[in-house]
KEKE-734617 format. One record per residue (C-alpha): residue in one letter; x, y, z. Coordinates in steps of 0.5 Angstrom, whole numbers, plus 2048, in hexadecimal, padded with zeros to 3 digits. Layout:
aa px py pz
A X Y Z
...
//
This chain:
aa px py pz
M 7FF 7B3 7E3
E 7FA 7B5 7DE
K 7FB 7BB 7D9
R 7F6 7C0 7DB
L 7F5 7C7 7DB
L 7F8 7C9 7E2
G 7FC 7C5 7E7
V 7FC 7C6 7EE
L 7FC 7CE 7F1
A 802 7D1 7F3
T 803 7D2 7FA
G 807 7D8 7FD
T 80C 7DB 7F9
A 80F 7D4 7F6
L 80C 7D2 7EF
T 80C 7CB 7ED
L 80B 7C9 7E6
L 808 7C2 7E5
L 80A 7C0 7DE
G 809 7B9 7DC
G 809 7B6 7E3
Q 80F 7BA 7E5
A 80F 7BF 7EA
V 814 7C5 7E9
A 815 7CA 7EE
A 816 7D0 7EB
P 81B 7D6 7ED
E 819 7DA 7F2
P 817 7E1 7EF
Q 81A 7E5 7F4
A 819 7EC 7F3
V 815 7EB 7ED
P 80E 7EA 7ED
M 80B 7E4 7E9
I 807 7E6 7E3
Q 800 7E2 7E2
P 801 7E1 7DB
D 7FC 7DE 7D6
P 7FD 7D6 7D6
L 7FB 7D6 7CE
L 801 7DA 7CD
M 806 7D6 7D0
F 80A 7CF 7CF
P 809 7CC 7D4
S 802 7CE 7D3
K 7FF 7CB 7DA
P 803 7CE 7E0
A 801 7CD 7E7
G 800 7D3 7EB
V 7FB 7D7 7E6
D 7F8 7DC 7E9
W 7F2 7DC 7E5
A 7EE 7E2 7E7
E 7F4 7E6 7E5
V 7F4 7E3 7DF
V 7ED 7E4 7DD
R 7EE 7EC 7E0
D 7F4 7EC 7DB
R 7F0 7E9 7D5
E 7EA 7EE 7D6
A 7EF 7F4 7D7
K 7F2 7F2 7D0
V 7EB 7F1 7CD
R 7E9 7F8 7CF
A 7EF 7FB 7CC
R 7F0 7F8 7C6
L 7E8 7F9 7C4
Q 7E9 800 7C5
R 7EE 800 7BF
V 7EA 7FC 7BA
T 7E7 801 7B6
A 7E0 800 7B4
Q 7DF 800 7AC
A 7D8 7FF 7A8
A 7D6 7F8 7A8
L 7D2 7F4 7A3
P 7CB 7F3 7A7
Y 7C9 7EC 7A6
R 7C3 7E9 7A9
E 7C1 7E1 7AA
E 7BC 7DF 7A5
E 7BA 7D9 7A9
A 7B4 7DC 7AD
A 7B5 7DE 7B4
G 7B2 7D8 7B9
T 7B3 7D3 7B3
N 7B8 7CE 7B1
G 7BA 7C9 7AC
A 7BB 7CE 7A6
N 7C3 7CF 7A7
D 7C4 7CA 7AD
T 7CA 7C6 7A9
P 7D0 7C8 7A5
A 7CD 7C6 79E
T 7C7 7CB 79F
A 7CB 7D1 7A2
E 7C9 7D8 7A0
H 7CE 7DB 79B
I 7D0 7E2 79D
A 7D2 7E5 796
G 7D7 7EB 796
F 7DB 7EA 79C
G 7E2 7E9 79C
T 7E9 7EC 79A
G 7E9 7ED 793
R 7E7 7F3 78F
G 7E0 7F5 78F
T 7DE 7F1 795
N 7DD 7F3 79C
S 7E2 7F0 7A2
K 7DD 7F1 7A7
V 7D6 7EE 7A8
A 7D1 7F0 7AE
L 7CD 7E9 7AE
T 7C7 7E8 7B2
G 7C3 7E2 7B3
D 7BF 7DE 7B8
L 7BF 7D7 7BB
K 7B9 7D4 7BD
F 7B8 7D2 7C5
D 7BA 7CB 7C6
E 7B4 7C8 7CA
T 7B7 7C1 7CA
I 7BD 7C3 7CF
P 7BB 7C1 7D6
V 7BA 7C6 7DC
L 7BD 7C4 7E3
P 7B9 7C6 7E9
P 7BC 7CB 7ED
L 7C1 7C9 7F2
A 7C0 7C9 7F9
E 7C4 7CD 7FE
P 7C9 7CC 800
N 7CD 7CA 7FA
D 7D3 7CE 7FB
S 7D9 7C9 7FB
I 7DB 7C3 7F6
G 7D8 7BE 7FB
Q 7D1 7C2 7FB
A 7D1 7C2 7F3
G 7CB 7C1 7F0
D 7CB 7BB 7EA
T 7CA 7BE 7E3
G 7CA 7B7 7E0
L 7CE 7B8 7DB
V 7D3 7B3 7D9
G 7D8 7B4 7D3
G 7D6 7B7 7CC
G 7CF 7B9 7C8
Q 7CB 7BB 7CE
A 7C9 7C2 7D1
V 7C5 7C4 7D7
R 7C2 7CA 7DA
A 7C2 7CD 7E1
S 7C0 7D3 7E5
G 7C2 7D6 7EC
T 7C3 7DC 7F0
I 7C9 7DE 7F3
G 7C8 7E1 7FA
D 7C2 7DC 7FC
G 7C6 7D8 800
P 7CA 7D8 807
Y 7D0 7DB 805
G 7CD 7E1 801
S 7CB 7E8 803
A 7C5 7E5 808
G 7CA 7E0 80B
D 7D1 7E1 80D
G 7D4 7E5 807
T 7D9 7E1 805
G 7D6 7E0 7FE
D 7D1 7DC 7FB
V 7D3 7D7 7F5
D 7D0 7D1 7F2
F 7D3 7CB 7F0
Y 7D1 7C6 7EA
R 7D4 7BF 7E9
F 7D5 7BC 7E2
N 7D9 7B6 7DF
S 7DE 7B7 7D9
G 7DC 7B0 7D7
P 7E1 7AB 7D2
D 7E1 7AF 7CC
G 7E5 7B6 7CD
A 7DF 7BA 7CC
T 7DF 7C2 7CC
F 7DB 7C5 7D2
S 7D9 7CC 7D1
A 7D5 7D0 7D7
R 7D1 7D6 7D6
T 7CD 7DB 7DB
A 7C8 7E0 7DA
T 7C5 7E5 7DE
P 7BF 7E8 7DB
T 7BD 7EB 7E2
G 7C0 7EE 7E8
G 7C7 7F0 7E9
L 7CB 7EA 7EA
D 7D2 7EA 7E6
T 7D4 7E3 7E5
F 7DA 7DF 7E4
L 7DB 7D8 7E4
A 7E1 7D3 7E6
L 7E2 7CC 7E5
F 7E5 7C7 7EA
D 7E7 7C0 7EB
V 7E5 7BB 7F0
D 7EC 7BD 7F4
G 7EA 7C5 7F4
N 7EF 7C6 7EF
L 7ED 7CC 7EA
W 7ED 7CB 7E3
T 7EB 7D1 7E0
L 7E6 7D7 7E1
S 7E3 7DC 7DD
S 7DF 7E3 7DF
E 7DC 7E8 7DB
S 7DD 7E9 7D4
A 7DD 7F0 7D0
G 7DA 7F3 7D6
S 7D4 7EE 7D7
P 7D2 7EB 7DE
D 7D1 7E5 7DA
A 7D7 7E0 7DA
A 7D9 7DA 7D6
L 7DF 7D5 7D6
T 7E1 7CF 7D2
I 7E5 7C9 7D3
T 7E7 7C2 7D1
P 7E9 7BE 7D7
P 7EC 7B7 7D8
P 7E7 7B2 7D7
N 7E3 7AE 7DC
R 7E4 7B3 7E2
D 7DF 7B7 7E6
F 7DF 7BE 7E6
Y 7DC 7C4 7EA
L 7D9 7CA 7E6
M 7D8 7D0 7EB
V 7D4 7D6 7EA
G 7D6 7DC 7EE
S 7D6 7E4 7ED
D 7DD 7E6 7EC
P 7E4 7E3 7EC
V 7E5 7E7 7F3
G 7E0 7E2 7F6
L 7E4 7DC 7F4
P 7E4 7D7 7FA
T 7EA 7D6 7FD
D 7E8 7CF 7FE
P 7E3 7CC 7F9
K 7E2 7C6 7FD
T 7E0 7CA 803
P 7DA 7CE 803
G 7DA 7D5 806
T 7E1 7D7 804
G 7E0 7DC 7FF
G 7E3 7E3 7FE
G 7DC 7E7 800
V 7D6 7E9 7FD
L 7D6 7EC 7F7
T 7D0 7ED 7F2
E 7CA 7E8 7F3
G 7C4 7E6 7EF
P 7C1 7E1 7EA
Y 7C5 7DE 7E4
Q 7C3 7D9 7DF
L 7C8 7D3 7DD
T 7C9 7CF 7D7
I 7CF 7C9 7D7
N 7D0 7C6 7D0
S 7D5 7C0 7CF
G 7D5 7C0 7C7
R 7CD 7C0 7C6
R 7CC 7C2 7BF
G 7C4 7C1 7BF
G 7BF 7C7 7BE
D 7C0 7CC 7B9
L 7C7 7CD 7B5
D 7C8 7D3 7B0
Y 7CD 7D2 7AA
Y 7D0 7D8 7A6
S 7D5 7D7 7A0
F 7D9 7DC 79D
D 7DF 7DD 798
L 7E7 7DE 79B
R 7ED 7DF 797
A 7F4 7DB 799
G 7F7 7DF 79F
D 7F0 7E2 7A1
V 7F0 7E3 7A9
L 7E9 7E1 7AB
G 7E6 7E4 7B2
A 7DF 7E3 7B5
S 7DC 7E4 7BB
V 7D5 7E3 7BE
S 7D1 7E7 7C3
G 7CA 7E6 7C5
G 7C6 7DF 7C5
G 7CC 7DC 7C1
T 7D1 7D8 7C5
R 7D5 7D4 7C1
L 7D9 7D5 7BA
A 7DC 7D1 7B5
V 7E0 7D2 7AF
L 7E0 7CC 7AA
D 7E4 7CB 7A3
P 7E2 7CA 79C
A 7E2 7C3 79E
G 7DD 7C4 7A4
R 7E3 7C2 7A9
E 7E3 7C6 7AF
V 7E9 7CA 7B0
F 7E7 7CF 7B6
G 7E2 7CE 7BB
S 7E1 7D2 7C1
S 7DC 7D4 7C7
Q 7E0 7D9 7CA
D 7E3 7E0 7C9
L 7EB 7E0 7CA
T 7EC 7E6 7C5
A 7F0 7E9 7CC
I 7F6 7E5 7C9
F 7F6 7E8 7C2
A 7FB 7ED 7C0
F 7F9 7F4 7C3
D 7FA 7F6 7BB
S 7F5 7F1 7B9
P 7EF 7F3 7B5
M 7EB 7ED 7B6
P 7E4 7ED 7B9
G 7E3 7EB 7C1
G 7DF 7EC 7C7
G 7DA 7E7 7C6
N 7D7 7E1 7C8
A 7DC 7DD 7C4
V 7E1 7DF 7BF
V 7E5 7DB 7B9
D 7EB 7DD 7B5
F 7EE 7D9 7AF
V 7F2 7DA 7A9
A 7F0 7D7 7A2
P 7F5 7D3 79F
R 7F2 7D3 798
A 7ED 7D7 795
G 7E6 7D4 795
R 7DF 7D4 799
Y 7DF 7D3 7A0
L 7DA 7D3 7A5
L 7D8 7D6 7AC
G 7D3 7D2 7B1
V 7D0 7D5 7B7
E 7CF 7CE 7BA
A 7CC 7D0 7C1
G 7C8 7D5 7C5
E 7C1 7D7 7C5
G 7BE 7DE 7C2
A 7C0 7E4 7BE
Y 7C7 7E4 7BD
D 7CC 7E9 7BA
V 7D2 7E7 7B6
K 7D8 7EB 7B4
L 7DB 7E8 7AE
E 7E2 7EB 7AB
A 7E7 7E9 7A7
F 7EE 7EC 7A6
R 7F5 7EB 7A2
P 7FB 7EA 7A6
G 7FE 7EF 7AA
T 805 7EF 7A7
E 802 7EF 7A0
T 7FF 7F6 7A1
A 806 7F8 7A4
P 80A 7FD 79F
R 80C 7FA 798
G 812 7F5 799
S 812 7F5 7A0
V 814 7EE 7A3
H 812 7EC 7AB
T 818 7EB 7AF
I 818 7E6 7B5
F 81F 7E8 7B9
L 821 7E2 7BE
D 825 7E6 7C3
F 82A 7E2 7C7
D 82E 7E7 7CA
G 829 7E9 7D0
A 824 7EE 7D0
R 81F 7F3 7D4
V 818 7F1 7D3
N 812 7F5 7D5
T 80E 7EF 7D7
A 808 7F2 7D8
V 806 7F0 7D1
F 805 7E9 7D4
G 801 7EA 7DA
T 7FF 7EF 7E0
G 804 7F0 7E5
G 80A 7F1 7E0
G 80F 7F6 7DE
L 816 7F7 7DC
R 81A 7F1 7DD
D 822 7EF 7DB
L 823 7E8 7D9
S 829 7E5 7D9
P 82C 7E2 7D2
L 82D 7DB 7CF
S 834 7DB 7D1
A 833 7DB 7D8
F 82F 7D4 7D8
L 834 7D0 7D4
P 838 7CD 7DA
R 831 7CA 7DC
W 831 7C6 7D6
G 838 7C4 7D6
L 83A 7C9 7D1
T 840 7CE 7D1
A 840 7D5 7CE
R 844 7D2 7C8
D 83D 7CE 7C6
E 839 7D5 7C6
R 83A 7D6 7BF
A 838 7CF 7BD
L 832 7CF 7C1
I 82F 7D6 7BE
T 830 7D3 7B7
A 82C 7CD 7B9
I 827 7D1 7BC
T 826 7D6 7B7
A 826 7D0 7B1
T 821 7CC 7B5
V 81C 7D3 7B5
R 81E 7D4 7AE
E 81C 7CD 7AC
N 815 7CD 7AF
L 813 7D4 7AE
E 817 7D6 7A7
R 819 7D0 7A3
D 813 7CB 7A5
M 80E 7D1 7A3
L 812 7D2 79C
A 812 7CA 79B
K 80B 7C9 79C
G 809 7CF 798
T 802 7D1 79C
N 804 7D9 79A
P 807 7DA 794
R 809 7E1 796
F 80C 7DF 79D
A 812 7E3 79F
L 815 7E3 7A6
R 81C 7E5 7A9
I 81F 7E2 7AF
L 825 7E5 7B2
N 829 7E4 7B8
S 82D 7E8 7BD
R 833 7E5 7BC
D 833 7E6 7B4
H 82F 7ED 7B4
A 82E 7F3 7B7
D 828 7F4 7BC
P 822 7F6 7B7
W 81D 7F6 7BD
G 819 7FC 7BD
Q 818 7FD 7B6
P 812 7FC 7B2
N 810 7F5 7B0
V 815 7F2 7B5
S 813 7EC 7BA
R 818 7E9 7BF
V 819 7E3 7C3
V 81D 7E4 7C9
V 821 7DD 7CA
G 824 7DE 7D1
G 822 7E0 7D8
T 81E 7DC 7DE
I 818 7DC 7E2
A 81B 7E0 7E8
E 81D 7E5 7E3
S 817 7E6 7DF
G 812 7E4 7E4
I 80E 7E0 7DF
P 80D 7D8 7E1
T 80E 7D5 7DA
V 813 7D3 7D5
G 811 7D7 7CF
I 80B 7DC 7CE
A 809 7E0 7C9
Q 806 7E7 7C9
S 800 7E5 7C5
I 7FC 7E0 7C0
D 7FC 7E4 7BA
A 7F8 7E1 7B4
G 7FA 7E5 7AE
N 800 7E8 7B2
F 7FE 7EF 7B3
G 802 7F1 7B9
R 809 7F1 7B5
E 80D 7F3 7BB
E 80C 7EE 7C0
T 810 7EA 7C6
A 811 7E3 7C8
L 815 7E0 7CD
V 819 7D9 7CE
L 81B 7D9 7D5
L 821 7D4 7D6
D 821 7D3 7DD
E 81D 7CD 7DE
I 81F 7C9 7D7
S 826 7CA 7DA
S 825 7C7 7E1
P 828 7C1 7E3
A 826 7BA 7E0
G 820 7B7 7E3
P 81A 7BB 7E1
Q 817 7BA 7DB
I 817 7C2 7D9
S 81F 7C2 7D9
L 823 7C0 7D3
N 828 7BD 7D7
S 823 7B7 7D9
Y 824 7B5 7D2
L 82B 7B5 7D1
G 82F 7AF 7D1
P 837 7AD 7CF
G 835 7AD 7C8
S 831 7B3 7C7
D 833 7B9 7C3
R 832 7BE 7C8
V 832 7C4 7C3
A 82E 7C1 7BE
F 828 7BF 7C3
I 828 7C5 7C7
G 828 7CA 7C1
R 822 7C6 7BE
A 81E 7C6 7C5
V 81F 7CD 7C6
G 81E 7CF 7BF
N 817 7CB 7BF
I 815 7CF 7C5
T 817 7D5 7C2
S 813 7D3 7BB
H 80D 7D1 7C0
E 80D 7D8 7C3
A 80E 7DB 7BC
G 808 7D7 7BA
H 804 7DA 7BF
I 805 7E1 7BD
S 804 7DF 7B5
G 7FD 7DD 7B7
S 7FD 7D6 7B9
W 7FA 7D3 7BF
H 7FC 7CD 7C3
T 7FB 7C6 7C0
D 7F9 7BF 7C3
L 7FE 7BC 7C7
L 7FB 7B6 7C8
N 7FA 7B3 7C1
D 7FF 7B0 7BD
V 801 7B6 7B9
K 807 7BA 7BC
G 808 7C1 7BA
I 80B 7C7 7BC
M 805 7CA 7BE
D 803 7C5 7C3
P 803 7C7 7CA
G 807 7C5 7D1
G 806 7BF 7D4
D 80B 7BA 7D1
P 811 7BF 7D0
A 814 7B9 7CC
V 810 7BA 7C6
M 812 7C2 7C6
F 819 7BF 7C7
A 819 7BA 7C1
V 81B 7B5 7C5
G 81B 7AE 7C1
P 819 7A7 7C3
D 81F 7A6 7C6
G 81E 7AB 7CC
V 824 7AE 7CB
G 825 7B5 7C7
G 82A 7B7 7C2
T 82A 7B0 7BF
A 829 7AD 7B8
D 821 7AC 7B9
D 81F 7B3 7BC
P 819 7B5 7B7
D 819 7BC 7B4
L 813 7BF 7B7
D 80F 7C4 7B2
F 809 7C8 7B1
V 803 7C3 7B0
E 7FC 7C3 7AE
E 7F8 7C0 7B4
R 7F3 7C0 7BA
L 7F2 7C6 7BE
N 7F4 7C5 7C5
P 7ED 7C3 7C8
G 7F0 7C5 7CF
E 7EF 7CC 7CD
G 7E8 7CC 7CB
F 7E8 7CC 7C3
T 7E7 7C7 7BE
G 7E9 7C5 7B7
T 7EF 7C4 7B3
E 7F4 7CA 7B3
D 7F9 7CB 7AD
T 7FF 7CE 7B1
V 803 7CE 7AA
N 7FE 7D2 7A7
R 7FD 7D7 7AD
T 805 7D8 7AD
A 806 7D8 7A6
W 801 7DE 7A5
A 803 7E2 7AB
F 809 7E4 7A7
V 808 7E7 7A0
R 80C 7EC 79C
G 809 7F3 79D
T 805 7F5 797
G 803 7FC 79A
//
């Protein structure tokens, strides 16, 4: 099976996770309703059965709640020097306009309100309006897009076909076909509704009708956007609709929508990595450890951060600040949002690389959250192996208080006894310390690095105290209501939410041998069971701690293997060596590394997960 964003949808109450070609039947949730967690926060990150409409609603609610807490401060105004309606003056990194006075140092302003304009690109082809009916995959209009470096415009009306308010009332939708091409291009789609009452949303399907992703409104706008890097050489079908409630039950059959909602005209732009037209670049100076955030609204639709060498380190055509920590001050609510942690002092760049017309950029910089904690304070990560009561609402809608079983309950499933528990906790804790503590100190990215890792066997439970995050290692899908192995509360560049929870559930990885997600599938006669299980669980624990300290998923399919690789090939996270057997001499040491961001989640650039993790933990200076 190809690794993809979404597998087949669950049917009934049984949930099936498709991992590396193996179907794993998850336990029935019994009386506990299943939560719809955000896939970007999970390992494995590509579960089947995602209710994308519920995920979108949860994201929007979290964005609204977080932005209400972000305090407005006076920002340094900066107006683009290139005249509106022209291009060529600041279209390359070498000709970037420098924004003086921005930064976190003394005498600088940490917030800039940047305004500019992207010249309308008359070279993008415009499709003729699609003929009705175009309400299913088989009726989709062809965009002509094949692979990267292309863009197309279209326009249409929701409500003008046989299924709108003037028809049978099941709800009108419009389908567009494109091919992903051979190059692994990132596709972004965006609607605009300058007139009428239409509130748009977008959904993406494959030829078999599987839903891959969707997006509804952003920050209260009736416009919608989505970004994805799909597998190569596949046909995909973009659907324009009017609300997730109107998602058809069968995208291969017209007239299967949920009813008429809003109707009206829309404009659609699909871009597959085209960088033509006007581009605007701006430069500024950052200190080592500065946490940079930027969002663009209005006519700008893509942002990219470049390091002093001109390398792209974070590119985005989407706003996923819904999964930032609730306490994060980072900007959001725009068409595209980027976040970045500077590994060293230097001159960095921000590019507005797609869109047309006037735009507004919030450009902001912060010192890491732990640095501003009381002087001398040290962040603690508490590893809880004793079972815990967790409010799972922090992971998605439908959550509540859940009691999770302890690590000891799973020992027999791995062929271990109660006498092995102490050694296993030692092995898990040692792996986490090596990944999160010793490697950060050895690599010297942050000279003021300070982190305390405690565990429930050797230390009193500090959860609930300031500057304490926890990873609960134990529990099952049925107990938690979350269909995953690991999940973090947020992705928190700068570590501003310093009292967060992550989970590592143990039922699937302790299931009988066979599925790739089970540790038992890699155990042989010569395996050191405690060493292997300790390293595997420790790596998953480190992965979730990596999220709450600011790292996104990295590319699973390249040759660089790292802690922040997502699900899809569990043997990578379990650190199984070339012999295919865990707990033997050829098992590798998996670490935080610098590598490409996971293209399947819509971002581009190279992420330094070592730097993000190291600067998340700074001794408090007050």
